[in-house]
N, CA, C and O of each residue as an XYZ file, in Angstrom:
664
protein
N      88.143     81.324    152.645
C      88.175     79.903    152.427
C      89.374     79.567    151.562
O      89.588     80.183    150.518
N      90.144     78.603    151.992
C      91.302     78.164    151.237
C      90.906     76.990    150.363
O      90.399     75.986    150.865
N      91.128     77.102    149.080
C      90.803     76.017    148.177
C      92.028     75.146    148.019
O      93.105     75.632    147.673
N      91.865     73.845    148.273
C      92.949     72.891    148.152
C      92.747     72.051    146.909
O      91.615     71.838    146.475
N      93.840     71.572    146.333
C      93.764     70.691    145.193
C      93.770     69.262    145.712
O      94.643     68.871    146.486
N      92.782     68.487    145.275
C      92.676     67.101    145.703
C      91.832     66.348    144.693
O      91.063     66.944    143.939
N      91.985     65.032    144.688
C      91.153     64.188    143.837
C      89.786     64.081    144.495
O      89.700     63.787    145.687
N      88.720     64.312    143.744
C      87.377     64.320    144.301
C      86.847     62.892    144.434
O      85.962     62.464    143.693
N      87.410     62.176    145.393
C      86.982     60.836    145.782
C      87.115     60.756    147.293
O      87.728     61.624    147.915
N      86.542     59.717    147.880
C      86.705     59.522    149.328
C      88.185     59.454    149.660
O      88.655     60.145    150.564
N      88.922     58.623    148.932
C      90.356     58.456    149.214
C      91.138     59.740    148.942
O      92.115     60.026    149.634
N      90.719     60.514    147.943
C      91.392     61.780    147.647
C      91.249     62.775    148.782
O      92.220     63.435    149.153
N      90.047     62.893    149.342
C      89.827     63.820    150.459
C      90.537     63.304    151.709
O      91.100     64.092    152.469
N      90.515     61.975    151.932
C      91.230     61.423    153.084
C      92.742     61.663    152.955
O      93.419     61.917    153.952
N      93.261     61.581    151.738
C      94.685     61.886    151.507
C      94.966     63.355    151.820
O      96.012     63.685    152.379
N      94.029     64.234    151.459
C      94.170     65.652    151.784
C      94.237     65.843    153.302
O      95.057     66.614    153.802
N      93.376     65.141    154.023
C      93.396     65.236    155.488
C      94.705     64.696    156.055
O      95.270     65.288    156.975
N      95.196     63.569    155.512
C      96.486     63.015    155.952
C      97.604     64.029    155.733
O      98.503     64.166    156.563
N      97.539     64.741    154.600
C      98.582     65.720    154.291
C      98.573     66.884    155.286
O      99.555     67.618    155.398
N      97.473     67.046    155.998
C      97.349     68.079    157.036
C      97.701     67.519    158.415
O      97.509     68.186    159.432
N      98.218     66.289    158.438
C      98.670     65.691    159.689
C      97.591     64.987    160.492
O      97.806     64.671    161.662
N      96.434     64.734    159.890
C      95.352     64.073    160.614
C      95.391     62.570    160.403
O      95.677     62.084    159.308
N      95.095     61.843    161.481
C      94.929     60.396    161.370
C      93.565     60.127    160.760
O      92.611     60.867    160.995
N      93.481     59.068    159.979
C      92.208     58.699    159.373
C      91.578     57.620    160.251
O      91.923     56.440    160.170
N      90.654     58.060    161.081
C      89.959     57.170    162.009
C      88.724     56.590    161.332
O      88.324     57.052    160.264
N      88.120     55.582    161.951
C      86.870     55.024    161.421
C      85.789     56.105    161.374
O      84.976     56.137    160.450
N      85.785     56.981    162.368
C      84.793     58.071    162.380
C      84.985     58.994    161.188
O      84.019     59.329    160.503
N      86.213     59.406    160.933
C      86.473     60.301    159.798
C      86.150     59.629    158.476
O      85.570     60.248    157.584
N      86.525     58.363    158.347
C      86.210     57.626    157.122
C      84.687     57.514    156.962
O      84.164     57.705    155.864
N      83.986     57.210    158.040
C      82.529     57.111    157.993
C      81.878     58.421    157.587
O      80.915     58.427    156.820
N      82.397     59.533    158.098
C      81.878     60.857    157.736
C      82.074     61.108    156.243
O      81.163     61.588    155.569
N      83.259     60.786    155.727
C      83.519     61.003    154.301
C      82.640     60.109    153.436
O      82.114     60.563    152.421
N      82.473     58.847    153.820
C      81.606     57.950    153.063
C      80.166     58.464    153.067
O      79.481     58.415    152.044
N      79.710     58.956    154.220
C      78.353     59.508    154.321
C      78.185     60.686    153.374
O      77.176     60.780    152.676
N      79.159     61.581    153.342
C      79.071     62.752    152.467
C      79.075     62.360    150.992
O      78.322     62.924    150.198
N      79.913     61.404    150.627
C      79.989     61.000    149.226
C      78.761     60.233    148.768
O      78.423     60.266    147.585
N      78.086     59.542    149.678
C      76.883     58.787    149.306
C      75.615     59.634    149.360
O      74.567     59.208    148.874
N      75.698     60.818    149.939
C      74.511     61.670    150.097
C      74.014     62.169    148.743
O      74.803     62.503    147.859
N      72.712     62.211    148.604
C      72.114     62.731    147.368
C      71.546     64.132    147.569
O      70.938     64.705    146.664
N      71.754     64.673    148.763
C      71.246     66.004    149.093
C      72.100     66.553    150.240
O      72.856     65.801    150.855
N      71.991     67.847    150.535
C      72.716     68.403    151.688
C      72.254     67.737    152.982
O      71.081     67.389    153.123
N      73.174     67.564    153.921
C      72.884     66.894    155.187
C      73.157     67.808    156.376
O      74.070     68.634    156.343
N      72.355     67.649    157.427
C      72.613     68.342    158.692
C      73.710     67.588    159.435
O      74.044     66.459    159.074
N      74.262     68.200    160.458
C      75.293     67.537    161.257
C      74.763     66.238    161.856
O      75.474     65.233    161.885
N      73.527     66.253    162.331
C      72.936     65.049    162.912
C      72.779     63.949    161.863
O      73.002     62.774    162.154
N      72.400     64.327    160.654
C      72.266     63.344    159.588
C      73.626     62.778    159.197
O      73.745     61.579    158.945
N      74.640     63.613    159.144
C      76.001     63.148    158.847
C      76.439     62.164    159.919
O      76.994     61.108    159.615
N      76.189     62.512    161.172
C      76.570     61.653    162.297
C      75.903     60.274    162.180
O      76.571     59.248    162.307
N      74.587     60.254    161.938
C      73.855     58.987    161.838
C      74.316     58.170    160.635
O      74.474     56.953    160.730
N      74.528     58.834    159.513
C      74.951     58.128    158.312
C      76.386     57.625    158.449
O      76.725     56.574    157.905
N      77.234     58.362    159.171
C      78.618     57.929    159.406
C      78.645     56.627    160.196
O      79.515     55.784    159.978
N      77.703     56.462    161.106
C      77.596     55.209    161.857
C      77.306     54.065    160.893
O      77.930     53.008    160.981
N      76.368     54.267    159.978
C      76.027     53.220    159.014
C      77.195     52.915    158.078
O      77.439     51.756    157.740
N      77.907     53.944    157.668
C      78.992     53.769    156.692
C      80.297     53.300    157.317
O      81.025     52.504    156.724
N      80.593     53.799    158.523
C      81.886     53.496    159.136
C      81.826     52.509    160.272
O      82.861     52.074    160.776
N      80.612     52.146    160.687
C      80.469     51.180    161.766
C      80.757     51.726    163.146
O      80.846     50.970    164.114
N      80.904     53.032    163.239
C      81.202     53.663    164.526
C      80.511     55.017    164.571
O      80.587     55.790    163.616
N      79.836     55.304    165.681
C      79.131     56.579    165.815
C      80.117     57.666    166.244
O      80.616     57.640    167.369
N      80.403     58.623    165.353
C      81.268     59.732    165.760
C      80.485     60.654    166.689
O      79.283     60.846    166.504
N      81.155     61.222    167.681
C      80.415     62.150    168.528
C      80.134     63.427    167.735
O      80.799     63.731    166.744
N      79.138     64.152    168.199
C      78.661     65.345    167.496
C      79.794     66.355    167.298
O      79.904     66.972    166.238
N      80.637     66.520    168.328
C      81.746     67.478    168.238
C      82.723     67.086    167.133
O      83.267     67.955    166.451
N      82.946     65.797    166.954
C      83.836     65.330    165.891
C      83.267     65.690    164.525
O      83.992     66.164    163.650
N      81.980     65.466    164.347
C      81.336     65.801    163.078
C      81.423     67.309    162.844
O      81.759     67.748    161.743
N      81.126     68.092    163.861
C      81.178     69.550    163.742
C      82.583     70.021    163.359
O      82.741     70.811    162.428
N      83.597     69.540    164.072
C      84.978     69.946    163.776
C      85.405     69.502    162.376
O      86.113     70.223    161.674
N      84.969     68.322    161.989
C      85.314     67.811    160.664
C      84.701     68.691    159.571
O      85.359     68.972    158.569
N      83.461     69.125    159.747
C      82.826     69.989    158.743
C      83.533     71.339    158.669
O      83.726     71.879    157.580
N      83.922     71.889    159.821
C      84.661     73.162    159.832
C      85.977     73.010    159.082
O      86.341     73.867    158.277
N      86.690     71.918    159.345
C      87.962     71.664    158.672
C      87.748     71.478    157.171
O      88.446     72.094    156.365
N      86.793     70.635    156.791
C      86.541     70.391    155.370
C      86.098     71.665    154.650
O      86.448     71.883    153.491
N      85.332     72.497    155.339
C      84.918     73.764    154.738
C      86.131     74.676    154.530
O      86.243     75.328    153.492
N      87.027     74.723    155.500
C      88.218     75.572    155.364
C      89.128     75.098    154.233
O      89.869     75.892    153.652
N      89.069     73.799    153.921
C      89.870     73.237    152.831
C      89.150     73.321    151.482
O      89.727     72.991    150.446
N      87.896     73.760    151.499
C      87.125     73.872    150.271
C      86.525     72.556    149.815
O      86.098     72.448    148.666
N      86.478     71.548    150.683
C      85.952     70.234    150.312
C      84.447     70.116    150.551
O      83.797     69.268    149.941
N      83.882     70.952    151.430
C      82.437     71.009    151.641
C      82.015     72.470    151.703
O      82.846     73.362    151.874
N      80.729     72.700    151.563
C      80.194     74.053    151.717
C      78.825     73.959    152.384
O      78.150     72.932    152.327
N      78.438     75.063    153.017
C      77.131     75.155    153.661
C      76.080     75.454    152.605
O      76.345     76.137    151.616
N      74.885     74.930    152.832
C      73.759     75.182    151.937
C      72.659     75.841    152.753
O      72.272     75.330    153.804
N      72.160     76.961    152.281
C      71.096     77.683    152.970
C      69.758     77.075    152.598
O      69.265     77.273    151.487
N      69.168     76.332    153.532
C      67.853     75.743    153.294
C      66.768     76.475    154.075
O      65.627     76.018    154.140
N      67.127     77.610    154.665
C      66.214     78.409    155.494
C      65.574     77.559    156.587
O      64.367     77.613    156.822
N      66.420     76.775    157.244
C      65.973     75.953    158.359
C      66.804     76.308    159.573
O      67.749     77.092    159.492
N      66.439     75.719    160.700
C      67.065     76.116    161.962
C      68.443     75.511    162.192
O      69.074     75.813    163.205
N      68.925     74.681    161.301
C      70.272     74.137    161.468
C      71.036     74.262    160.155
O      70.471     74.613    159.119
N      72.314     73.973    160.220
C      73.195     74.110    159.069
C      73.243     72.803    158.282
O      73.259     71.717    158.862
N      73.265     72.918    156.977
C      73.365     71.765    156.090
C      74.644     71.893    155.269
O      75.063     72.992    154.909
N      75.251     70.746    154.983
C      76.503     70.708    154.236
C      76.390     69.744    153.061
O      75.628     68.778    153.092
N      77.177     70.040    152.018
C      77.350     69.088    150.931
C      78.777     69.213    150.419
O      79.437     70.235    150.605
N      79.234     68.152    149.773
C      80.580     68.152    149.214
C      80.709     69.200    148.119
O      79.727     69.554    147.467
N      81.908     69.687    147.925
C      82.193     70.635    146.865
C      83.026     69.929    145.805
O      84.246     69.819    145.922
N      82.354     69.460    144.785
C      83.035     68.843    143.653
C      83.609     69.992    142.825
O      82.851     70.811    142.306
N      84.939     70.066    142.694
C      85.537     71.188    141.970
C      85.085     71.302    140.508
O      85.225     72.364    139.900
N      84.549     70.230    139.948
C      84.130     70.266    138.546
C      82.672     70.696    138.376
O      82.187     70.775    137.247
N      81.961     70.977    139.480
C      80.547     71.349    139.405
C      80.300     72.695    140.066
O      81.122     73.210    140.825
N      79.135     73.242    139.746
C      78.675     74.455    140.399
C      77.384     74.113    141.119
O      76.612     73.289    140.628
N      77.126     74.720    142.268
C      76.010     74.319    143.104
C      74.960     75.413    143.257
O      75.202     76.446    143.882
N      73.802     75.169    142.682
C      72.625     75.991    142.875
C      71.499     75.011    143.194
O      71.537     73.867    142.741
N      70.498     75.438    143.965
C      69.469     74.509    144.426
C      68.058     75.053    144.270
O      67.827     76.261    144.331
N      67.115     74.127    144.066
C      65.687     74.393    144.191
C      65.263     73.719    145.486
O      65.556     72.541    145.689
N      64.575     74.446    146.371
C      64.192     73.909    147.670
C      62.692     74.062    147.862
O      62.152     75.161    147.738
N      62.018     72.949    148.168
C      60.583     72.986    148.413
C      60.351     73.489    149.836
O      60.901     72.945    150.794
N      59.540     74.523    149.962
C      59.260     75.116    151.278
C      58.263     74.288    152.074
O      58.039     74.561    153.253
N      57.665     73.290    151.454
C      56.692     72.447    152.162
C      57.329     71.152    152.660
O      57.313     70.884    153.861
N      57.886     70.352    151.764
C      58.407     69.030    152.160
C      59.910     69.023    152.384
O      60.447     68.061    152.934
N      60.601     70.086    151.966
C      62.041     70.156    152.170
C      62.873     69.527    151.070
O      64.099     69.489    151.174
N      62.239     69.036    150.022
C      62.964     68.430    148.906
C      63.996     69.414    148.360
O      63.718     70.605    148.222
N      65.189     68.904    148.051
C      66.260     69.735    147.507
C      66.669     69.153    146.161
O      66.968     67.964    146.051
N      66.678     69.999    145.144
C      67.083     69.588    143.803
C      68.336     70.377    143.440
O      68.327     71.608    143.440
N      69.405     69.661    143.133
C      70.636     70.297    142.682
C      70.488     70.629    141.207
O      70.227     69.745    140.391
N      70.654     71.897    140.864
C      70.536     72.323    139.470
C      71.835     72.031    138.743
O      72.915     72.387    139.214
N      71.727     71.393    137.617
C      72.902     71.050    136.827
C      72.909     71.913    135.575
O      72.815     71.418    134.452
N      73.024     73.215    135.799
C      72.998     74.187    134.715
C      74.121     75.191    134.921
O      74.690     75.296    136.008
N      74.422     75.910    133.885
C      75.417     76.968    134.011
C      74.921     78.001    135.028
O      73.731     78.314    135.073
N      75.822     78.514    135.825
C      75.458     79.468    136.861
C      74.950     80.762    136.239
O      75.622     81.359    135.398
N      73.756     81.195    136.657
C      73.193     82.415    136.077
C      73.860     83.703    136.571
O      73.626     84.765    135.993
N      74.674     83.639    137.609
C      75.296     84.859    138.121
C      76.834     84.799    138.094
O      77.493     85.619    138.734
N      77.404     83.835    137.359
C      78.864     83.689    137.311
C      79.538     84.947    136.770
O      80.552     85.391    137.308
N      78.976     85.522    135.703
C      79.551     86.749    135.122
C      79.494     87.902    136.110
O      80.457     88.656    136.248
N      78.362     88.040    136.798
C      78.210     89.085    137.800
C      79.230     88.908    138.918
O      79.849     89.882    139.345
N      79.412     87.689    139.395
C      80.383     87.416    140.447
C      81.789     87.837    140.007
O      82.515     88.481    140.764
N      82.161     87.475    138.796
C      83.487     87.832    138.272
C      83.643     89.350    138.179
O      84.671     89.900    138.574
N      82.615     90.022    137.652
C      82.668     91.484    137.518
C      82.765     92.165    138.878
O      83.544     93.103    139.044
N      81.986     91.706    139.848
C      82.032     92.278    141.200
C      83.398     92.089    141.842
O      83.907     92.989    142.511
N      83.986     90.922    141.638
C      85.317     90.658    142.187
C      86.336     91.646    141.618
O      87.156     92.199    142.351
N      86.274     91.860    140.306
C      87.203     92.794    139.667
C      86.950     94.231    140.114
O      87.890     94.948    140.454
N      85.696     94.654    140.115
C      85.345     96.034    140.470
C      85.716     96.386    141.903
O      86.126     97.512    142.184
N      85.574     95.431    142.803
C      85.780     95.720    144.219
C      87.066     95.130    144.782
O      87.329     95.249    145.978
N      87.869     94.495    143.931
C      89.156     93.981    144.355
C      89.091     92.751    145.253
O      90.041     92.463    145.981
N      87.983     92.030    145.206
C      87.853     90.827    146.028
C      88.546     89.650    145.355
O      88.576     89.559    144.128
N      89.099     88.752    146.158
C      89.640     87.500    145.651
C      88.898     86.364    146.337
O      88.360     86.531    147.431
N      88.874     85.219    145.690
C      88.191     84.064    146.264
C      86.698     84.283    146.457
O      86.081     83.643    147.307
N      86.121     85.175    145.680
C      84.701     85.478    145.818
C      83.877     84.253    145.435
O      84.168     83.591    144.438
N      82.864     83.956    146.215
C      81.966     82.850    145.941
C      80.561     83.267    146.328
O      80.366     84.287    146.989
N      79.595     82.485    145.917
C      78.213     82.808    146.238
C      77.417     81.521    146.426
O      77.885     80.421    146.132
N      76.240     81.695    146.910
C      75.298     80.599    147.079
C      73.969     81.085    146.531
O      73.526     82.195    146.826
N      73.345     80.246    145.738
C      72.082     80.649    145.140
C      71.076     79.525    145.314
O      71.262     78.424    144.796
N      70.022     79.810    146.038
C      68.957     78.847    146.271
C      67.638     79.472    145.868
O      67.400     80.656    146.112
N      66.784     78.679    145.253
C      65.446     79.093    144.858
C      64.462     78.342    145.730
O      64.579     77.126    145.884
N      63.490     79.043    146.307
C      62.518     78.446    147.212
C      61.123     78.500    146.612
O      60.733     79.511    146.028
N      60.377     77.426    146.752
C      59.005     77.352    146.276
C      58.439     75.983    146.577
O      59.050     75.203    147.308
N      57.281     75.684    146.023
C      56.648     74.385    146.237
C      56.958     73.458    145.066
O      56.841     73.844    143.903
N      57.356     72.227    145.395
C      57.606     71.230    144.356
C      56.263     70.800    143.749
O      55.212     71.101    144.315
N      56.283     70.110    142.619
C      55.024     69.709    141.984
C      54.114     68.875    142.894
O      52.896     69.052    142.884
N      54.700     67.975    143.670
C      53.904     67.125    144.553
C      53.211     67.956    145.626
O      52.028     67.750    145.895
N      53.926     68.887    146.239
C      53.336     69.725    147.293
C      52.344     70.724    146.715
O      51.366     71.078    147.374
N      52.581     71.180    145.497
C      51.645     72.105    144.859
C      50.308     71.436    144.601
O      49.265     72.088    144.607
N      50.346     70.123    144.375
C      49.121     69.381    144.099
C      48.321     69.091    145.364
O      47.131     68.783    145.291
N      48.967     69.189    146.519
C      48.316     68.913    147.803
C      47.855     70.225    148.413
O      48.597     71.207    148.397
N      46.654     70.256    148.944
C      46.125     71.515    149.481
C      46.612     71.829    150.885
O      46.701     73.002    151.248
N      46.935     70.805    151.699
C      47.359     71.059    153.080
C      48.880     71.023    153.162
O      49.505     70.082    152.674
N      49.488     72.056    153.785
C      50.949     72.096    153.899
C      51.470     71.042    154.872
O      50.802     70.667    155.836
N      52.673     70.583    154.588
C      53.371     69.642    155.453
C      54.290     70.448    156.352
O      54.832     71.462    155.913
N      54.483     70.027    157.606
C      55.354     70.770    158.518
C      56.793     70.752    158.039
O      57.205     69.852    157.308
N      57.557     71.756    158.459
C      58.958     71.889    158.067
C      59.765     70.717    158.589
O      59.600     70.330    159.746
N      60.644     70.132    157.761
C      61.505     69.046    158.231
C      62.370     69.541    159.403
O      62.858     70.671    159.397
N      62.540     68.699    160.372
C      63.342     69.042    161.546
C      64.787     68.612    161.317
O      65.073     67.798    160.439
N      65.686     69.167    162.113
C      67.102     68.825    162.054
C      67.318     67.597    162.924
O      67.825     67.695    164.041
N      66.933     66.460    162.409
C      67.113     65.199    163.128
C      67.759     64.213    162.192
O      67.742     64.383    160.973
N      68.327     63.186    162.771
C      69.002     62.165    161.974
C      67.960     61.345    161.233
O      67.061     60.760    161.837
N      68.097     61.313    159.911
C      67.227     60.481    159.106
C      68.081     59.763    158.082
O      68.977     60.372    157.496
N      67.823     58.468    157.846
C      68.616     57.742    156.865
C      68.421     58.334    155.484
O      67.355     58.861    155.168
N      69.439     58.245    154.677
C      69.387     58.755    153.312
C      68.868     57.646    152.415
O      69.341     56.511    152.472
N      67.903     57.980    151.596
C      67.384     57.003    150.649
C      68.427     56.746    149.577
O      69.070     57.679    149.096
N      68.595     55.512    149.207
C      69.596     55.154    148.193
C      69.124     55.487    146.810
O      69.842     55.252    145.839
């Protein structure tokens, strides 16, 4: 993964894309607005649906997919392992570290805003094994307080377009 330097704003990421020779279409702008307004990781279908709301134009699925691949290669987004049947993405704010608590019943995702518990290990492993650009993903799975209080499990969230709560 190539990490690019950019201002962590919608316009900053769009400027990064322009610097790579890409036109900024309504679809691309809508995708970026959707990602910046998201409060949790989104599936490709959710990004697509939210991009329609934000940009006024429905990007085709292939456009969303290619955009996520490009943004991931630039270090602007990363995949989040939610142990579900589709891939989820969230923005990579260079000033933050991303670890998650994930409810195995309702799918709730909580971004942990704490120092990374394995940062030292990652650094040591990189040095010991000669790796560069080493990164990791750390997710904790369990039942949230609301689901723990309920005796009957809720079915796993599907990879479908759902509006993001504000």
